[in-house]
C-alpha positions as CSV (number, residue, x, y, z in Angstrom):
1,M,17.8,61.9,31.4
2,L,17.1,61.3,27.6
3,P,14.3,63.6,26.1
4,C,10.9,62.5,25.0
5,A,12.4,62.1,21.4
6,F,15.4,59.6,21.5
7,L,13.6,57.6,23.6
8,N,10.3,57.1,21.3
9,T,13.0,56.9,18.1
10,R,14.4,54.2,19.9
11,W,11.4,52.8,21.0
12,R,10.4,53.0,17.1
13,R,13.6,50.5,15.8
14,C,13.2,48.0,18.4
15,N,9.4,47.9,18.4
16,L,10.1,47.9,13.6
17,R,12.6,45.3,14.3
18,R,10.7,42.8,16.3
19,I,7.4,43.3,13.9
20,G,10.5,42.4,11.3
21,M,11.4,39.8,13.1
22,K,7.4,38.1,13.8
23,R,7.3,38.8,9.8
24,I,10.4,37.0,8.8
25,L,9.5,33.8,11.6
26,I,6.1,33.6,9.2
27,V,7.3,33.9,6.3
28,C,9.7,31.1,6.8
29,A,6.9,28.9,8.9
30,A,4.9,29.4,5.2
31,L,8.1,28.3,3.2
32,L,8.5,25.6,5.1
33,L,4.8,24.3,5.3
34,C,4.5,24.9,1.4
35,G,8.6,22.6,1.8
36,M,6.7,19.7,3.0
37,A,3.1,20.3,0.2
38,V,5.2,19.7,-2.3
39,A,7.4,17.3,-0.6
40,R,4.4,15.1,0.1
41,G,1.4,16.8,-2.0
42,R,0.0,17.2,-5.3
43,G,2.8,15.6,-7.1
44,V,3.0,12.7,-4.4
45,H,1.4,9.8,-3.9
46,R,1.7,7.4,-1.1
47,V,0.7,3.8,-1.9
48,A,0.9,1.1,1.0
49,S,0.4,-3.1,0.0
50,C,-1.1,-4.1,3.7
51,N,-1.0,-7.7,4.7
52,I,-3.7,-7.9,7.3
53,R,-4.0,-11.6,7.7
54,V,-7.0,-13.2,7.0
55,A,-9.1,-13.5,10.0
56,L,-8.2,-17.8,11.9
57,P,-10.3,-18.9,14.9
58,Q,-6.7,-20.6,15.5
59,D,-5.1,-17.4,15.9
60,E,-7.6,-15.6,18.5
61,E,-6.5,-18.8,20.9
62,G,-2.3,-16.9,20.3
63,G,-3.5,-14.4,21.2
64,N,-3.3,-12.7,17.3
65,G,-6.6,-13.1,16.0
66,W,-8.1,-10.6,14.4
67,S,-10.5,-8.4,17.3
68,A,-7.1,-8.6,19.3
69,R,-5.1,-7.2,16.1
70,K,-8.2,-4.6,13.7
71,Y,-7.3,-1.4,16.2
72,V,-3.2,-2.0,16.1
73,C,-4.0,-2.5,12.4
74,E,-6.3,0.6,11.4
75,R,-3.6,2.4,13.5
76,V,-0.7,1.8,11.5
77,M,-2.1,1.8,8.7
78,K,-3.8,5.1,9.4
79,R,0.3,6.5,10.8
80,C,0.7,5.2,7.2
81,K,-1.0,8.2,5.2
82,A,-1.3,6.8,2.4
83,D,-3.7,7.5,-0.1
84,I,-3.8,4.2,-1.8
85,Y,-3.9,0.9,0.4
86,C,-3.6,-2.1,-1.8
87,L,-5.0,-5.3,0.9
88,Q,-4.8,-8.4,1.0
89,E,-6.2,-11.6,3.4
90,V,-9.8,-10.2,3.5
91,T,-12.4,-11.8,4.7
92,V,-16.2,-10.1,5.2
93,G,-15.4,-8.7,9.0
94,Q,-12.1,-7.7,7.6
95,Y,-13.4,-5.7,4.7
96,E,-16.7,-4.6,7.0
97,D,-14.0,-2.9,9.5
98,M,-12.2,-1.6,6.9
99,C,-15.3,0.5,5.3
100,R,-16.2,1.5,9.3
101,M,-12.5,2.5,10.1
102,F,-11.1,4.3,7.2
103,P,-15.0,6.2,6.0
104,G,-12.8,8.8,3.8
105,Y,-11.8,6.3,1.2
106,F,-13.6,3.6,-1.5
107,V,-13.3,-0.1,-0.7
108,F,-13.3,-1.8,-3.7
109,G,-13.3,-5.7,-4.0
110,Y,-15.3,-7.9,-2.1
111,P,-18.3,-8.4,-3.1
112,G,-19.0,-11.5,-5.9
113,P,-20.2,-14.5,-7.0
114,E,-18.0,-16.7,-5.1
115,T,-18.5,-14.4,-2.0
116,D,-21.9,-14.4,-2.6
117,A,-22.3,-18.3,-2.4
118,L,-21.0,-18.5,1.2
119,P,-23.7,-16.8,3.3
120,D,-22.7,-18.6,6.6
121,R,-19.4,-15.9,7.0
122,E,-16.8,-18.7,7.6
123,Y,-13.5,-18.2,5.6
124,H,-13.0,-20.4,2.9
125,G,-10.2,-20.5,1.6
126,I,-11.4,-17.5,-0.1
127,A,-9.9,-13.8,0.8
128,K,-9.8,-11.1,-0.9
129,N,-7.8,-8.5,-2.1
130,L,-9.0,-5.2,-1.6
131,V,-8.4,-1.6,-3.3
132,M,-8.4,1.3,-0.7
133,F,-8.3,5.1,-1.6
134,S,-9.1,8.6,-1.3
135,K,-12.2,9.5,-2.2
136,R,-11.5,13.2,-1.4
137,R,-8.0,13.3,-4.1
138,Y,-9.3,10.1,-7.0
139,E,-12.3,9.8,-8.6
140,M,-12.9,5.6,-10.4
141,T,-12.7,6.0,-14.5
142,G,-12.6,1.6,-14.4
143,A,-12.5,-1.1,-11.9
144,G,-12.7,-4.9,-12.4
145,V,-12.0,-8.3,-11.6
146,Y,-10.0,-11.3,-12.5
147,W,-9.0,-14.9,-11.9
148,L,-6.4,-16.6,-11.9
149,S,-7.1,-19.4,-14.7
150,D,-7.7,-20.4,-17.1
151,T,-11.2,-18.6,-16.2
152,P,-10.8,-15.6,-15.4
153,L,-13.9,-14.7,-15.4
154,V,-15.4,-17.1,-13.5
155,G,-15.8,-16.0,-9.6
156,G,-13.8,-18.2,-7.5
157,S,-11.7,-20.7,-10.0
158,S,-8.5,-21.7,-10.3
159,S,-6.1,-23.5,-12.2
160,W,-2.5,-24.9,-12.3
161,G,-2.4,-26.7,-9.1
162,T,-3.0,-23.9,-6.8
163,A,-3.5,-24.2,-2.8
164,R,-6.3,-21.9,-2.9
165,P,-8.2,-19.6,-5.9
166,R,-6.5,-16.3,-6.8
167,H,-7.2,-13.2,-8.5
168,V,-6.6,-9.2,-8.8
169,N,-8.6,-7.1,-8.2
170,W,-7.7,-3.3,-10.1
171,V,-9.1,0.0,-10.5
172,R,-8.4,3.4,-12.2
173,L,-8.4,5.8,-11.1
174,R,-8.3,9.9,-12.2
175,D,-6.2,12.0,-9.6
176,R,-8.5,15.4,-9.1
177,R,-5.4,17.3,-8.3
178,S,-4.3,16.5,-11.8
179,G,-6.3,14.9,-14.3
180,R,-3.8,12.1,-14.3
181,E,-4.9,8.8,-14.9
182,F,-3.0,5.5,-13.5
183,R,-4.5,2.0,-12.7
184,V,-3.6,-0.1,-9.5
185,L,-4.2,-3.7,-9.2
186,S,-4.1,-5.4,-5.8
187,V,-2.7,-8.8,-5.8
188,H,-1.8,-12.3,-3.9
189,L,0.0,-15.2,-5.5
190,D,-0.4,-18.6,-3.9
191,H,1.8,-19.8,-0.9
192,I,2.4,-23.6,-1.9
193,S,3.4,-24.1,-5.3
194,Y,6.2,-22.3,-7.3
195,E,4.7,-23.9,-10.7
196,A,1.1,-21.5,-10.0
197,R,3.0,-18.6,-9.0
198,L,4.9,-18.9,-12.2
199,A,1.7,-18.9,-14.1
200,Q,-0.4,-16.7,-12.1
201,V,2.2,-14.3,-12.6
202,R,2.3,-14.5,-15.8
203,A,-1.5,-14.1,-16.8
204,V,-1.0,-10.6,-14.1
205,A,2.3,-9.7,-16.8
206,D,0.1,-10.6,-20.1
207,E,-3.2,-8.7,-18.7
208,A,-1.8,-5.5,-17.6
209,S,0.7,-5.6,-21.1
210,Q,-2.4,-4.9,-23.2
211,Y,-2.2,-1.2,-21.2
212,P,0.1,1.4,-24.0
213,P,2.9,3.1,-21.6
214,G,1.2,6.2,-21.5
215,V,-1.2,4.9,-18.6
216,P,1.3,3.9,-15.7
217,Q,0.0,1.3,-13.1
218,V,0.8,-0.2,-9.8
219,L,1.2,-3.9,-8.5
220,A,0.9,-3.8,-4.4
221,G,0.9,-7.3,-3.0
222,D,2.2,-10.5,-1.3
223,F,3.8,-12.4,-4.7
224,N,5.4,-14.8,-1.6
225,S,8.6,-15.1,-3.3
226,R,11.4,-12.9,-3.3
227,P,13.0,-10.3,-5.0
228,S,16.3,-12.9,-6.2
229,N,13.2,-15.9,-7.6
230,P,11.8,-16.2,-11.1
231,V,8.3,-14.8,-10.1
232,A,9.8,-11.2,-9.8
233,G,11.6,-12.0,-12.9
234,V,8.8,-12.6,-14.8
235,L,7.7,-9.1,-13.7
236,A,11.2,-7.3,-14.8
237,G,11.0,-9.2,-18.1
238,A,7.5,-6.8,-18.7
239,G,8.9,-4.2,-17.9
240,W,7.4,-3.4,-13.8
241,V,10.0,-1.9,-11.6
242,D,10.8,-3.4,-7.9
243,A,9.9,-0.2,-6.0
244,F,11.8,-1.0,-2.8
245,V,15.0,-2.5,-4.8
246,E,14.9,1.4,-7.2
247,A,14.5,3.6,-4.2
248,N,16.7,1.4,-1.5
249,G,19.1,-0.3,-3.5
250,E,19.5,-4.0,-3.5
251,D,21.6,-4.0,-0.4
252,A,18.8,-2.9,1.3
253,E,17.0,-5.8,1.1
254,Q,14.7,-6.9,4.5
255,M,11.8,-9.7,5.4
256,S,8.5,-8.8,5.3
257,F,6.5,-11.5,7.2
258,H,7.7,-12.7,10.2
259,R,5.0,-14.5,12.0
260,F,3.8,-12.2,14.6
261,E,8.0,-11.7,15.3
262,G,8.9,-8.9,13.9
263,D,12.8,-8.8,13.6
264,A,12.7,-11.8,16.2
265,Y,11.7,-14.3,13.8
266,E,13.8,-16.6,12.4
267,P,13.2,-18.8,9.5
268,K,13.6,-22.9,10.2
269,K,15.2,-23.2,6.7
270,G,17.1,-20.4,4.3
271,T,17.2,-16.8,5.8
272,P,13.5,-14.5,6.4
273,G,13.1,-11.8,2.5
274,R,10.8,-9.8,1.2
275,I,8.2,-11.4,-0.4
276,D,5.7,-7.6,-0.7
277,F,6.1,-5.8,-3.2
278,I,5.3,-2.6,-4.7
279,F,5.4,-2.7,-8.6
280,L,5.7,0.1,-11.3
281,K,5.0,0.6,-15.0
282,G,5.0,3.0,-17.7
283,T,5.6,6.5,-18.9
284,G,5.7,9.2,-16.0
285,I,5.8,7.1,-13.3
286,R,8.8,7.2,-10.8
287,V,9.3,5.9,-6.7
288,V,10.6,8.7,-4.5
289,S,10.8,6.8,-1.3
290,S,9.9,3.4,-0.3
291,A,10.0,1.7,3.5
292,L,8.8,-1.7,5.3
293,V,6.6,-0.7,8.1
294,K,8.0,-2.0,11.1
295,D,5.7,-0.2,14.0
296,C,3.3,-2.5,16.5
297,V,1.5,-1.3,19.1
298,G,1.7,-2.4,23.0
299,G,4.0,-4.9,21.5
300,K,1.2,-6.5,19.3
301,Y,2.1,-6.3,15.4
302,P,-1.3,-5.7,13.5
303,S,0.1,-8.7,11.0
304,D,2.0,-11.1,10.1
305,H,3.5,-9.6,7.4
306,Y,5.3,-5.5,7.6
307,F,3.2,-3.0,5.8
308,L,4.8,-1.9,3.0
309,T,5.0,1.8,1.5
310,A,6.3,3.5,-1.5
311,D,5.8,7.2,-2.7
312,I,5.4,7.2,-6.2
313,V,5.2,10.4,-8.4
314,I,3.0,10.3,-11.9
315,E,4.3,12.9,-14.5
C-alpha cells in the first residue's frame, strides 16, 4: 500500500496539471477572441450596399412584393453585420420598416420636399438612397443631399435625359473609437440612358473632388453599369478604387443583378455582370475584403440584387 504522503503529492501534481491546462485553455480562448476583435474590431468598418428593390404592386402578384420580402431583407441585412448600410430604391413604407427593424442605427435621407409633395404615400418614380449607420459607433458631423441634375439643390429635379430623378445622400461620420472622420455617399444612377449615367457619375466625381485627400470617402450604390464600362472609368480617373476588384482581383467578377432568380439568372442579351459597387477614395483608406451576399431565406431572395459588403480600414 502506498504511503499517504506519496498519494497526496501525486494528487497535488495531477491537480496542478489540470489547473494549468484550464488556465492555458482560458488564455488561448482570450487570445482567440482578441484576434477576432482585431480582425473585425476597432480598425475595421463593414459597409454594405443594398438595393432592396422598390415596393411595387406588380411584385406582390408574383410573390416578390415587399410584404413577402421585408423580413427576408431584414434577416439577410442583419447577417451582414454591417456598421454602415447604403440602401437604394427605398419608398416611404420601406423607410419606416428600416427605422423599426434597425433601432440601433440612424437612418438618414428619406424626408425632403420631393416626398413632402407626395402625401398619398404612393411610388411616383422617386425612391431614396438611404445611409444607415450604427449610433453606438459613429457620430454624424455633417450630412446632405444633392440631385443629379443642372439644379442639384432642387428636390426631385432631373436633367440629361434621365428616366427618373436621381440623387445622392451623404453623411460625414466620426468614429467614436478612433476619432477619425470620413464621408459615406449612397447613389443610384439611371437605369435607361447611358448618357445620363455618364453625366450623373461626373457630377458625383466633381462634388467629391472638393474634399482634400485627408478626408476619406466611401461611395456605394447601384451604378447600372459594369466594371468595364466608361461610367466606372470616370471614377477610376478621379482616384476612386473599386473595393471588390481591389480585394478579389478582376478575374473574380460576378453578377449582382439577378431578377430574384439567384445564380440561375441568364440575361436575354450579353452576359451577367456586377452593377453594384463600393468605391473608396482618400489617404489612409483601404479594403480588407469584399464579397457579394447571395443569401436567401426559404428560397426567397431579399431583392433582385445581391447585396455587396466591404470591410475597410481607415488609418
